[in-house]
N, C-alpha and C positions, 0 to 999 in steps of 0.2 A: 512338124508334124511328119513330113517325108523323110526327114533324117531318124525320127524314133522308129517309124515303121520299117526302114531299111535295116536298121540295127536288130530290130524284134526279130524280123523274118530270115535275114541273110548272115548276120554277126552276133547272134546272141550270146555266144561264148565270152564276148567281151564283158558282158555285164551280168549273165546268169549267174555265177558263183557268187559275185558281191550281194547281188539282190537276194538270192537265196540264203546266203549267210544272214542277212539283215533281217529278213521275214522268219527265218528260222530261230533266230535269237530269242525273239519274243512274239508271239502270235497276239498277245494282249495289246502290245505296243504298235505293232501293224494295224490292228484293228481299230485302235484309237486314232492313229494317223490317217488312215483311209475315211473314216467316219468324219474327223475335222475338215479334210480336204471335200467330202462330199457335202457337207452343211456349208461350207463357206463358199461353195460354187455359186450361191445367191448373190454373192457381191461381184462375181466374174461374168455371170450369164454364159458359162461354158457349159455346153450339153452335156448330162449326165454318161451319154454313151461312152465318151471318152475314157472317163474313170471307170466304166464298168469293163471295157475291153483291156485296160491296164491291169485290172484285177484279176482278170481270168486265169493268167498262169501262176498267181500267187497265193489265191485262196480257195479252199474247197469251196463248190457251188452254194451250199446252203448258208453258210456264213457270209459269203459274198452277196447273195441275195438279200439277207437280212440288214446287213450294213448298207448296202446300195439304198434300199428303201427307207431306212432310217433317216440316211442321209438327204435323200429326195425329198422327205415329209417336212424335215427341218429347214432346210432350204427353201421348199415352197412356202412355208409359214412365214419363213422372214420376207419374201417378197409380198405375201398377201399383207401382212400387218405394215410394210413401209411403202406401200404402192402409193397411197396418197400424199405421202410426204415428198415423192418424187415430181408430183405435178405436172407429169406427161400429160394425162388425160385431160387437162385444161389445155394444151395446146391442139390436142386432136380435136376437142370440142369446137376450137375457135377456127381451126384451119380447114383445109380442103377435104379432110378425111370426115366431116361432121356426119354426113349422111351415113358413111359405113359404120362409124362408132353408133349411131342411133340404131341401125338395123341389128348389128351384135347386140345390144342391149335388149331390144325387144326380143330376140330369139333367146338369148340367154335367161331371161326372165321366164319364158315358157319351158325349156327343156335343160335346165342348167347341169343335173349330172349326167346324162348322155353326153352333152357337148364336152364336159370336163374330161370324161371318161375317154372319150373318142380323140379329143385333140391331145389330152396326154399319151395316149398309145401311138397316134401317128407319128412315124420318126422323123418326118420332114416339117414339123412343126413345133416351134419352140416352146416346151411347156410352161418355160419361165414367164411367157406372154400371157397365157391364159390364169398363171397365178396372179398376174399384175392385174387382168382385167378383172378377175373376181375379188380382189382386194378393193378396187376402186368402185366396183359395183355393190360390195358389201354382200356378196353371196354368203349364205350360211357356212361358217367355218368347219363345223364337222362334216356338213356334205361336201363342201370343197376338197378336203382332206381326204375323204373318201374317194371321191372321183379320182383325184391325183394317184392315191394307192392302187385304184383298180387299173388304171390306165397304164400308169408307168410299171406298176407291178407285174403287169402281162407281159409288157414289152421287155423288161429287164430280165424276167423269167427265160424269156425266148433266147435272149443274148447270152445269158448266162448258161443256161441247161444245154440248149442245143448247140449255142455258139462253142460252149466248151466240149462238147463232144464231137462236134465237127473239127476243132483244132487237134484234138487227141487222132481223130480218124486220120486227118492227113498229116499226121506224125509232126505237128508243129509245135506241140506243148510238151 
């Protein structure tokens, strides 16, 4: 990660022309690749923030936002639907975190949507974890996706639109 950041900020000329050529060749291909990577994120549990930051210099803001949000929703749905097959909740229920799990379950049952939105928005909380919890607790799927879309959509919009303008202002992109 440190090497990638160094190259991006201080030696961009090393990769800029190659990446520009690759992305200008076909916006459609670049969009499909970005969407596939965003959707496959569910299998890696890598935060979507890294993908968004990598996409800012290469995609216009609106398409980047749409592609990012679609990728997040697909990735979140994958985690939701496969949550029970991982059986992690069984370990938590039997282990020393049983009390915390029950408290979370009680709070989630009363305030599902606000918790999902808030958790998805908060940059330091892994959204994949709330997707897993919602899948195990069988939260209403449309409500779950709405919460993730609102929370992640807001934070990604801030990253993409405000971050893109900040990079332009600092003459980094």
